[in-house]
C-alpha positions in Angstrom: -141.0 18.6 56.7 -141.9 20.1 53.5 -145.4 19.4 52.3 -146.4 19.0 48.5 -149.7 18.9 46.8 -149.1 17.1 43.4 -151.8 17.7 40.9 -151.9 15.2 38.0 -153.7 14.6 34.9 -152.9 11.7 32.5 -154.8 10.8 29.4 -153.6 7.2 28.9 -151.1 6.6 31.8 -147.8 8.2 31.0 -148.0 11.1 33.5 -149.9 9.0 36.0 -146.9 6.7 36.3 -144.6 9.7 36.3 -146.6 11.3 39.2 -146.7 8.2 41.3 -142.9 7.8 41.0 -142.2 11.4 41.6 -144.3 11.2 44.8 -142.4 8.2 45.9 -138.9 10.0 45.3 -140.1 13.1 47.2 -141.1 11.1 50.2 -138.0 9.2 50.0 -136.1 12.9 50.4 -138.2 13.5 53.5 -141.3 15.2 52.2 -144.8 14.7 52.7 -146.9 14.6 49.4 -150.6 14.4 48.6 -151.3 13.2 45.2 -154.4 14.3 43.5 -155.9 13.3 40.2 -157.3 16.3 38.4 -160.3 14.2 37.0 -161.5 13.6 40.5 -163.6 15.8 42.5 -161.9 17.1 45.6 -161.0 20.0 47.7 -157.9 21.2 49.4 -158.3 21.0 53.2 -155.0 22.4 53.9 -152.5 24.7 52.8 -149.4 23.1 51.6 -145.7 24.4 51.4 -145.5 23.8 47.5 -147.6 22.8 44.6 -146.7 20.6 41.7 -148.5 20.1 38.5 -148.0 17.2 36.1 -149.6 17.0 32.8 -149.1 15.6 29.2 -148.5 18.2 26.3 -151.2 17.9 23.5 -150.4 19.8 20.4 -148.1 22.3 22.2 -150.9 23.2 24.4 -152.1 22.4 28.0 -155.0 20.1 28.1 -158.1 22.0 28.9 -159.1 20.0 31.9 -155.8 21.1 33.4 -156.2 24.9 32.7 -159.6 24.8 34.2 -158.7 22.7 37.4 -155.8 24.7 38.3 -157.5 28.0 37.8 -160.1 26.8 40.3 -157.7 25.1 42.8 -154.7 27.4 42.8 -155.8 31.0 43.9 -153.7 34.1 45.1 -150.1 33.7 45.6 -149.9 29.9 45.4 -147.2 29.5 42.7 -146.7 26.0 41.1 -143.8 24.0 39.6 -144.9 22.1 36.4 -143.6 18.7 35.1 -144.8 17.9 31.6 -144.8 14.6 29.4 -144.5 14.5 25.7 -143.9 12.1 23.0 -141.5 13.8 20.7 -140.5 17.4 21.4 -141.8 19.6 24.1 -142.9 22.7 22.0 -145.1 24.0 24.9 -142.4 25.4 27.3 -142.4 27.7 30.3 -143.8 30.9 28.8 -146.6 29.2 27.0 -147.6 27.3 30.2 -147.6 30.5 32.3 -149.8 32.1 29.7 -152.2 29.0 29.5 -152.3 28.8 33.5 -152.7 32.4 34.0 -150.2 32.4 36.9 -146.5 32.2 37.9 -144.6 29.0 37.4 -141.8 28.6 39.8 -140.1 25.7 37.9 -140.7 23.9 34.7 -139.3 20.4 33.9 -140.2 18.1 31.0 -139.9 14.4 30.5 -139.9 12.7 27.1 -142.2 9.4 27.5 -143.6 7.7 24.7 -146.1 8.7 21.8 -149.4 7.3 22.8 -151.5 7.7 19.6 -151.5 6.6 16.0 -154.7 6.9 13.9 -155.5 6.9 10.2 -155.2 10.6 10.2 -152.1 10.9 12.3 -149.8 7.9 11.3 -147.3 8.2 14.1 -145.7 5.2 15.6 -146.2 3.6 19.0 -143.0 2.1 20.4 -143.6 -1.6 21.2 -143.5 -2.8 24.9 -140.2 -4.3 24.9 -138.6 -0.9 23.8 -140.7 1.0 26.3 -139.4 -1.1 29.1 -135.8 -0.6 27.9 -136.2 3.2 28.8 -137.9 2.5 32.2 -134.7 2.8 34.2 -133.3 6.0 32.4 -137.0 7.3 33.2 -136.6 6.5 36.7 -133.2 8.0 37.1 -134.7 11.3 35.2 -137.5 11.4 37.7 -135.0 11.1 40.6 -133.2 14.0 39.5 -136.2 16.2 39.0 -137.2 15.2 42.7 -133.9 16.2 43.9 -134.1 19.6 42.1 -137.6 20.3 43.5 -136.4 19.4 47.1 -133.5 21.6 46.8 -136.0 24.6 46.1 -133.9 25.7 43.1 -135.7 27.7 40.4 -135.0 25.6 37.2 -136.5 26.1 33.8 -136.0 23.4 31.3 -136.7 23.3 27.5 -135.9 27.0 26.6 -134.7 26.5 22.8 -135.5 26.9 19.2 -138.3 24.3 19.5 -140.4 26.8 21.3 -140.7 29.2 18.0 -142.0 26.1 16.3 -144.3 25.8 19.1 -146.1 28.9 18.3 -146.9 27.7 14.9 -148.0 24.2 16.2 -150.4 25.8 18.8 -151.8 28.0 16.0 -152.4 24.9 13.8 -153.8 22.8 16.8 -155.9 25.2 18.6 -159.2 24.8 16.7 -158.4 21.1 16.2 -158.4 20.6 19.8 -161.3 22.7 20.7 -163.3 20.9 18.1 -161.9 17.3 18.2 -165.0 16.0 20.0 -166.9 16.5 16.7 -164.7 13.9 14.9 -165.3 11.1 17.5 -168.0 8.4 17.1 -168.6 4.9 17.5 -168.9 2.0 15.1 -172.2 0.3 16.0 -171.3 -2.8 14.3 -168.4 -3.4 16.9 -169.6 -1.5 19.9 -170.9 -4.0 22.6 -172.3 -1.1 24.7 -170.1 -2.1 27.8 -170.1 1.6 28.9 -166.1 1.7 29.4 -165.7 4.9 27.5 -168.7 6.7 29.2 -167.1 5.7 32.7 -163.5 6.4 31.9 -163.9 9.9 30.2 -162.1 12.1 32.5 -164.3 15.0 31.7 -167.7 13.1 31.4 -167.9 14.0 27.8 -169.5 11.0 26.4 -173.1 10.0 26.5 -174.9 6.9 25.5 -178.5 7.4 24.7 -179.9 4.0 23.8 -177.1 3.0 21.7 -176.4 6.4 20.1 -173.1 8.0 21.4 -172.7 11.7 21.6 -169.4 13.6 22.4 -169.4 16.8 24.1 -167.3 20.1 23.8 -165.9 19.5 27.3 -163.8 16.7 25.6 -160.1 17.4 26.5 -158.8 15.2 23.5 -156.9 12.8 25.8 -157.7 9.9 23.4 -158.5 7.7 26.4 -161.7 6.4 24.8 -160.1 5.6 21.6 -157.2 3.8 23.1 -159.1 1.9 25.9 -162.2 0.7 24.1 -161.9 -3.1 24.4 -163.2 -3.7 20.9 -161.7 -0.7 19.2 -165.2 0.8 18.3 -164.3 4.5 18.8 -163.9 6.1 15.4 -162.3 9.4 14.1 -163.9 11.4 11.5 -165.8 8.1 11.0 -163.0 5.9 10.1 -162.6 2.6 12.0 -158.9 2.2 12.7 -157.7 -1.4 12.5 -155.6 -2.3 15.6 -153.2 -4.4 13.7 -152.2 -1.1 11.7 -152.9 1.4 14.5 -152.2 -0.3 17.9 -153.7 1.1 20.9 -151.8 2.5 24.0 -152.7 1.0 27.3 -150.1 2.8 29.4 -146.3 2.9 29.4 -145.7 -0.8 30.8 -148.7 -2.5 29.3 
């Protein structure tokens, strides 16, 4: 029986759902799969036959938390197969993934999910739930095919195309913005109820509440979970409140 360690990072739910579905499909194919969330503290107590990594693409970049955790977890000759999720076009690609992780990548798959962010600065659209549910069967089929490919052991590299040239420019444009994004975050004191959800749910523990004054730290991985999941939409970007009627928050692919 082939054993897999599947590492997952998910900002707002797309990649978490994909990882659970992928693990299920691999088990259906006779594999043993242990699923790990990269935001949790854990150690690998055994050596696996193969290692898988699932993560979203942010501005044609690998999220900071993924790079840091993978470099710690996978040493030596432990290669990894990668599955990325994205909202529009995957401008990251196999070559940039290898460079970011600093290691060999055995296979690279990408899955178009749903855009999960709309703000006054980034006026993109979020598909309504009805439209997302219409795509669920297609996505399940897609993940099943990826599982079959992984189980076959074939070396498969997806997404090599002209969009990767554009990705070079996208990465340059977003590099500093992603590194310094935490500086734009804040809390609207008139709306904040100090429920503490943002502090508890931040995957990198980058939010601090000191007597009602919130500070956001450089360890932020720009996942936007705090912005999307605040129950009163009190998280601001560049000091601007985003009316949820105009900028709907994203709570996961099927919510």
